[in-house]
Structures are given as structure tokens and as C-alpha cells.
C-alpha distance (Angstrom), angle and dihedral (degrees) to the residues before:
residue distance angle dihedral
M1 . . .
T2 3.81 . .
V3 3.83 113.5 .
L4 3.83 125.1 -168.2
V5 3.80 117.7 -161.1
T6 3.78 119.5 -163.5
G7 3.76 114.0 -156.0
G8 3.78 87.7 23.2
T9 3.77 94.2 152.7
G10 3.79 93.4 53.2
T11 3.82 129.0 91.8
L12 3.81 97.2 -86.0
G13 3.77 98.0 27.6
S14 3.80 94.5 54.0
A15 3.83 90.9 49.6
L16 3.83 89.0 52.1
V17 3.84 94.3 45.4
A18 3.84 88.3 56.1
R19 3.79 88.8 58.6
L20 3.83 96.8 49.5
D21 3.78 131.1 78.1
Q22 3.84 107.6 -109.4
P23 3.80 99.0 -40.7
R24 3.78 124.2 -176.8
V25 3.77 114.8 -109.6
L26 3.79 117.9 -149.9
S27 3.77 111.3 -140.7
R28 3.77 138.8 155.5
H29 3.75 87.8 -130.0
A30 3.81 129.4 60.8
G31 3.77 119.8 -114.5
P32 3.82 144.0 131.3
G33 3.81 110.6 -47.7
R34 3.77 92.2 4.0
V35 3.81 131.8 121.8
V36 3.79 115.0 -156.9
G37 3.78 118.3 -121.4
D38 3.78 139.7 132.5
L39 3.82 121.6 -134.9
R40 3.78 90.1 -167.3
T41 3.84 94.3 61.3
G42 3.82 103.7 16.3
E43 3.77 90.8 -122.4
G44 3.83 112.5 150.2
L45 3.80 95.4 3.9
D46 3.83 96.0 115.6
D47 3.82 91.1 57.0
A48 3.83 91.7 42.6
V49 3.79 95.4 54.7
A50 3.86 98.1 37.9
G51 3.80 110.6 121.0
T52 3.79 95.8 5.5
S53 3.79 122.6 145.9
V54 3.81 95.9 -169.4
I55 3.79 133.9 20.5
V56 3.78 118.5 -162.3
H57 3.78 109.9 -162.8
C58 3.78 107.7 -155.1
A59 3.83 97.8 142.3
T60 3.74 121.1 111.2
T61 3.78 130.5 -168.6
F62 3.84 91.1 -157.0
P63 2.99 129.9 -144.3
R64 3.85 94.1 23.3
G65 3.75 141.1 -7.9
D66 3.83 100.5 57.6
A67 3.78 94.6 121.7
D68 3.80 94.3 49.8
A69 3.87 90.5 46.1
T70 3.81 89.3 50.7
A71 3.78 91.0 50.1
R72 3.82 91.2 54.3
L73 3.81 90.3 49.4
V74 3.79 92.0 48.5
A75 3.86 91.5 49.9
A76 3.83 90.3 52.0
A77 3.83 90.9 46.6
R78 3.80 91.6 51.9
R79 3.82 90.8 51.4
A80 3.83 87.8 50.5
G81 3.80 95.3 53.1
A82 3.74 124.3 -101.8
P83 3.78 112.7 -40.1
H84 3.78 120.1 171.8
L85 3.82 105.4 -98.5
V86 3.80 114.8 -152.0
Y87 3.82 117.1 -167.5
I88 3.83 126.3 -169.6
S89 3.76 114.9 -148.3
I90 3.78 138.6 161.6
V91 3.76 132.7 -94.0
G92 3.86 109.3 -109.5
V93 3.84 98.7 24.9
D94 3.74 89.0 130.0
R95 3.77 95.6 47.6
I96 3.76 108.9 38.7
P97 3.83 115.6 65.3
L98 3.80 96.1 -141.4
P99 3.86 108.4 144.6
Y100 3.82 92.1 -127.7
Y101 3.82 90.1 49.2
R102 3.81 90.2 52.0
E103 3.79 88.0 52.7
K104 3.76 90.9 50.7
L105 3.82 90.2 48.9
R106 3.83 89.8 52.7
A107 3.79 88.9 52.0
E108 3.78 90.8 49.9
R109 3.82 90.4 53.7
T110 3.75 89.9 48.6
V111 3.78 89.8 56.6
E112 3.81 92.2 43.8
D113 3.79 91.6 51.8
S114 3.83 95.1 42.1
G115 3.80 96.8 94.9
L116 3.81 88.3 -130.4
P117 3.80 126.0 122.0
A118 3.79 99.3 -97.2
T119 3.77 146.8 174.1
I120 3.84 125.3 -159.3
L121 3.80 117.1 -163.0
R122 3.80 119.3 -170.9
A123 3.82 116.4 -161.4
T124 3.80 133.1 -177.6
Q125 3.81 122.7 -111.8
F126 3.78 118.4 -60.8
H127 3.82 121.9 -111.3
D128 3.81 85.7 -122.4
L129 3.80 91.9 60.7
L130 3.83 94.5 55.5
A131 3.83 92.4 43.0
T132 3.82 90.0 52.0
L133 3.80 91.3 47.4
F134 3.82 92.7 50.1
A135 3.78 91.6 47.1
A136 3.82 91.9 51.9
T137 3.80 96.2 46.6
A138 3.84 93.8 43.0
R139 3.80 88.2 70.3
A140 3.82 87.0 75.2
G141 3.80 90.8 62.8
V142 3.78 95.5 -107.5
L143 3.81 138.0 64.0
P144 3.80 106.8 -123.7
V145 3.82 113.1 -161.4
L146 3.76 135.1 176.0
A147 3.79 109.0 -95.0
G148 3.79 116.3 -122.0
T149 3.78 92.1 8.6
S150 3.81 129.8 126.6
F151 3.77 132.9 -166.2
Q152 3.79 133.3 -158.1
P153 3.86 103.2 -152.6
I154 3.77 120.2 -168.7
A155 3.82 134.2 -160.6
V156 3.82 117.1 -107.5
D157 3.83 87.5 -130.4
D158 3.80 90.9 58.3
V159 3.81 91.1 53.3
A160 3.84 91.4 45.2
D161 3.84 89.6 52.4
R162 3.75 91.1 53.0
L163 3.84 92.5 47.1
A164 3.81 89.6 50.9
T165 3.77 90.3 53.7
I166 3.85 90.3 48.9
V167 3.81 90.7 51.1
A168 3.73 90.8 55.1
G169 3.84 95.0 49.8
P170 3.77 139.3 56.5
P171 3.83 123.9 -75.7
Q172 3.83 113.2 -78.1
G173 3.80 104.9 -173.0
R174 3.77 102.1 -143.2
A175 3.80 105.9 11.9
S176 3.80 121.2 -153.4
D177 3.80 111.8 -79.0
L178 3.79 117.2 -101.0
G179 3.80 119.4 -138.0
G180 3.78 135.2 175.4
P181 3.77 119.5 -97.8
E182 3.80 95.7 -101.7
V183 3.81 138.7 41.8
R184 3.80 106.1 -148.4
A185 3.75 138.6 168.8
M186 3.76 113.9 -96.2
A187 3.83 88.7 -126.6
D188 3.77 90.8 55.9
L189 3.80 91.8 49.7
A190 3.82 90.9 49.2
R191 3.82 91.6 52.8
T192 3.80 89.8 47.4
W193 3.80 89.8 52.9
A194 3.86 91.9 46.8
R195 3.82 91.7 52.1
A196 3.79 93.6 46.2
T197 3.80 94.9 48.6
G198 3.87 96.5 38.7
R199 3.82 92.9 -118.4
R200 3.76 113.7 146.7
R201 3.77 102.6 -151.1
P202 3.78 128.9 146.2
V203 3.80 114.0 -123.6
L204 3.78 111.3 -121.9
P205 3.81 114.4 -162.1
L206 3.84 111.8 -151.3
R207 3.82 124.0 -164.8
L208 3.77 100.9 -153.9
P209 3.83 127.0 -175.7
G210 3.72 129.5 -124.8
E211 3.83 141.2 78.2
I212 3.76 94.1 -88.7
V213 3.74 94.0 55.9
R214 3.79 92.5 42.7
G215 3.81 87.1 55.0
Y216 3.75 92.2 55.8
R217 3.77 92.7 42.4
S218 3.85 89.5 52.8
G219 3.82 89.5 55.0
A220 3.80 96.3 -116.5
H221 3.80 89.2 145.4
L222 3.83 93.1 56.6
T223 3.79 131.4 89.7
P224 3.87 105.5 -173.0
G225 3.80 90.2 166.3
H226 3.82 88.9 63.5
A227 3.83 102.0 43.8
D228 3.79 89.5 148.5
G229 3.77 99.1 140.5
V230 3.77 117.0 108.4
V231 3.81 108.7 -160.0
T232 3.84 115.7 80.3
F233 3.78 124.1 -147.4
E234 3.80 91.0 -105.6
Q235 3.79 91.2 52.2
F236 3.77 90.6 49.3
L237 3.85 91.9 50.7
A238 3.80 92.3 45.8
A239 3.82 92.6 50.3
R240 3.80 90.9 47.7
A241 3.81 91.0 50.3
G242 3.77 89.8 49.3
V243 3.83 90.8 53.9
R244 3.82 92.5 49.7
S245 3.81 95.8 45.8
């Protein structure tokens, strides 16, 4: 089985590549194990997907362009035959009107309408995302959080494990959502981050207006019925501290 991973040098993609047997990694730059191709232009995609059994689409062109990039990948995959196309998305893309989420939803629909055997996996936010957010906002001397809002962060390794399982199996259409092991208030997660990193910052809950914030406050980005992740936020922070020490 020949597997192509887009975004294989990124956070999630590299974790998945480590779990697969000699996959191809799509990149705009040459390197060991890489095939050169550009999702933004379509250049090189036909050669990259030729002979593949499975394509795992982890790449993102954040903050915009994901849907168009996915359409180019789908077109190349069709020309190559009918590989199993696996797409990683985000829980709540159909319920929270964040522009990036709308782009991801368009990409999902492109995959669904492709005519290819496909699997779409939606996951909750990565631990890394919240840690990066807290580190950035802590520079202001406080930790602002969304009042009345919870998150269900998940480890990249947990998502990579699920993707590796999907790669080895048949297409599922919409796979079961994948969430972190705990649903916790954002304020609680911020305090946990502050303790683990030694930052003394007061947590400042903010009740902001707007549809996007209301979506998060309603829990549209959560999947408590699929809390299948294993690594907690504390364990993620402890492991990261251990790597840095």
C-alpha cells in the first residue's frame, strides 16, 4: 500500500508519517522521502499521487485557500484512479461561522462530492493550539479567556493514531468525531497552563458578543460523546516541559 501524506512535515502530518511504513510526503521543497508538489498551484500533484492507494490530506493553507487546494488534490486523485482520500477536519466547522471553519467545511464538501472513496475525520482543538494561545496572550500580563466557554483539547499523537487506523481500513465516509479526554472550562485550562509554565497571570474571563463566540459558548466545537483521546492537558504540558528541560 502506497500512502501519500500532504502536510507531512507539519505538526500532525509528521506525527502520522512516523506511524506509517515509508509513506510519500508531499512538500513544496525536495528532501528525503518527499515528493515535490504545490497544492496552491497544482504543480507536481499528478506525479505525487500516481500509484497511491491512500491519500491523507493534513495540509492547510491557513487562513484561506483550503477548499481550492483540496479541489486541486481531488482532481489529481481522480486522474490517478480511485485512491482512498482521508481528510482531517475540525469539530464544529458546520456550526461556528469562523471564516477558517467555513473554508474547512467547503473542503469537506469537495471531498464528499469527489466520487472518490473517502473518510472525513473531525477532531477537537489540539493541546498545542491552546498552549500557543495562552503563551501569546500572557504577554499582556493577564490570561484573557472566553467566559462560560469550555474546550476539549486533544493530543496530536491521539489524532495521528486514529488516522493511522483509518489508513489501514476501508473508507468510512464521515468517521466518528474524535475529542480529547476531558471537557474543561477555558479558565481552568488557562490556570493549568500558568501553573505548569510558572507564569503568574490572573485569568480574565471576557463575555464577548458575536455569533462566533456564541457558537463556542454553546459548545458547538465539543464532542463529549466521543472523548476518545487519551492524553490530558496536564500530561501534554508535563511532557513538553520534560522535552525542554
